[in-house]
C-alpha positions as CSV (number, residue, x, y, z in Angstrom):
1,M,-97.5,54.7,139.4
2,E,-99.7,57.8,139.1
3,I,-103.5,57.6,138.5
4,Y,-105.6,60.3,137.0
5,N,-109.4,60.4,136.5
6,F,-110.7,62.3,133.5
7,S,-114.1,63.0,132.1
8,I,-114.5,63.5,128.3
9,S,-117.9,64.3,127.0
10,G,-119.3,63.0,130.3
11,E,-117.5,59.6,130.0
12,P,-115.1,58.7,132.8
13,Y,-111.5,57.6,132.0
14,E,-109.0,56.2,134.6
15,V,-105.5,56.8,133.4
16,K,-102.5,55.1,135.0
17,I,-99.0,56.2,134.1
18,T,-97.1,53.0,134.5
19,A,-93.7,54.2,133.2
20,I,-91.9,57.2,131.7
21,K,-88.6,56.6,129.9
22,K,-86.9,59.5,128.1
23,R,-89.6,60.8,125.6
24,R,-92.0,57.8,126.0
25,A,-94.7,57.2,128.5
26,E,-96.5,53.9,129.1
27,V,-100.1,54.5,130.2
28,E,-103.2,52.4,130.8
29,V,-106.6,53.9,130.0
30,N,-109.6,52.1,131.4
31,G,-107.5,48.9,131.3
32,R,-106.1,49.3,127.8
33,K,-102.3,49.9,127.4
34,Y,-100.9,52.7,125.2
35,V,-97.4,54.1,124.5
36,L,-97.2,57.9,124.2
37,D,-94.5,60.0,122.6
38,I,-93.6,63.1,124.6
39,D,-92.5,66.3,123.0
40,E,-91.4,69.7,124.3
41,M,-95.0,71.0,124.4
42,G,-96.4,68.0,126.4
43,Y,-97.4,64.7,125.0
44,H,-99.2,63.1,122.1
45,P,-102.6,61.5,122.8
46,P,-102.9,57.7,122.3
47,V,-102.7,56.9,118.7
48,I,-105.2,54.3,117.2
49,P,-103.2,51.6,115.5
50,P,-103.3,51.9,111.7
51,V,-105.5,49.5,109.7
52,S,-103.4,46.6,108.5
53,I,-103.7,45.6,104.9
54,H,-102.8,42.0,104.1
55,P,-102.1,41.5,100.4
56,S,-104.0,38.7,98.6
57,P,-101.7,35.9,97.4
58,Q,-101.0,36.1,93.7
59,P,-101.2,33.0,91.6
60,S,-97.9,31.5,90.5
61,G,-96.5,33.2,87.4
62,T,-98.6,36.4,87.9
63,Q,-96.7,39.6,87.8
64,I,-97.8,42.6,89.8
65,A,-98.0,45.7,87.7
66,T,-96.1,48.7,89.0
67,P,-98.5,51.7,89.5
68,Q,-98.1,54.4,86.9
69,H,-99.0,57.2,89.5
70,D,-97.0,58.3,92.6
71,P,-94.8,55.4,93.5
72,V,-95.2,56.2,97.3
73,M,-98.9,55.4,97.1
74,P,-99.4,51.6,97.2
75,S,-101.9,50.0,94.9
76,G,-103.3,46.5,94.7
77,S,-105.4,44.0,96.5
78,G,-105.9,43.4,100.1
79,K,-108.2,43.3,103.1
80,I,-109.1,46.0,105.5
81,K,-109.0,44.7,109.1
82,A,-110.3,46.1,112.3
83,P,-107.4,47.6,114.3
84,M,-109.3,47.0,117.6
85,P,-112.6,45.5,118.8
86,G,-115.6,47.8,118.5
87,Q,-118.9,48.4,116.7
88,I,-119.3,49.6,113.1
89,I,-121.3,52.8,113.1
90,K,-121.2,53.8,109.5
91,T,-120.0,52.5,106.1
92,L,-118.8,55.3,103.8
93,V,-118.3,53.3,100.6
94,N,-120.2,50.8,98.5
95,E,-119.0,47.7,96.7
96,G,-117.4,48.8,93.4
97,D,-116.3,52.2,94.6
98,P,-112.7,53.3,93.9
99,V,-110.7,54.2,97.0
100,S,-107.3,55.9,97.5
101,N,-104.7,55.7,100.2
102,G,-106.1,57.5,103.2
103,D,-109.8,57.4,102.3
104,T,-112.0,56.7,105.3
105,I,-114.0,53.5,104.7
106,F,-115.8,52.9,108.0
107,I,-116.6,54.8,111.2
108,M,-116.2,52.5,114.2
109,E,-116.9,53.1,117.9
110,S,-114.4,51.7,120.4
111,M,-114.1,52.7,124.1
112,N,-116.9,55.3,123.6
113,M,-114.8,57.1,120.9
114,E,-115.4,57.2,117.1
115,N,-112.5,56.1,115.0
116,S,-112.0,56.4,111.2
117,I,-110.9,53.2,109.6
118,K,-108.9,54.1,106.5
119,T,-107.4,52.3,103.6
120,T,-103.6,52.4,103.0
121,I,-103.8,51.3,99.3
122,D,-105.4,52.5,96.1
123,G,-108.0,50.1,94.5
124,K,-111.7,49.3,94.3
125,I,-114.0,48.0,97.0
126,K,-114.5,44.4,96.0
127,K,-116.6,43.3,99.0
128,I,-117.9,44.8,102.2
129,L,-118.0,42.2,104.9
130,V,-119.7,44.1,107.8
131,K,-122.6,46.5,108.2
132,P,-123.5,49.3,110.7
133,G,-124.4,47.8,114.1
134,D,-122.0,44.8,113.7
135,Q,-119.6,44.1,116.6
136,V,-116.1,43.3,115.3
137,T,-113.0,41.9,116.9
138,E,-109.4,43.0,116.5
139,E,-108.0,41.9,113.1
140,Q,-111.5,40.9,111.8
141,D,-111.8,41.4,108.0
142,L,-114.0,44.4,107.3
143,A,-113.7,44.7,103.5
144,E,-111.8,43.5,100.5
145,I,-110.0,45.7,98.0
146,S,-109.1,44.7,94.5
147,S,-106.8,46.4,92.0
148,Q,-108.3,49.2,90.0
149,E,-108.1,47.9,86.4
């Protein structure tokens, strides 16, 4: 196991390389584990897990309309969940705002780094469940999105 100490913007980070297998490295940064993909030029930095969207259950007999726009872009209802524990710094949308796949909804601080929390579906912000300054846990609901109709 190799251990490195880094300082980024004055903040100390202890990085332990626990395993390297082919083009993957398992590392631990300040006690949190990450898997890195290695390419010919070096390595990719730790990737923040994507926001998970959990579709709202549909009442029996309800049909879900197929989006009329790009079929790759999902549309519908769901919840935006925190991908990790942290603190909400900024809310970039209001209830009733339309959002598209990839739009940043919140800025969250975790491990002294700012992270953009994005939506992966098209829709309208139905309800914002947190405010700046709130501490959130991993998988906590942050907002609800409804279909744009």
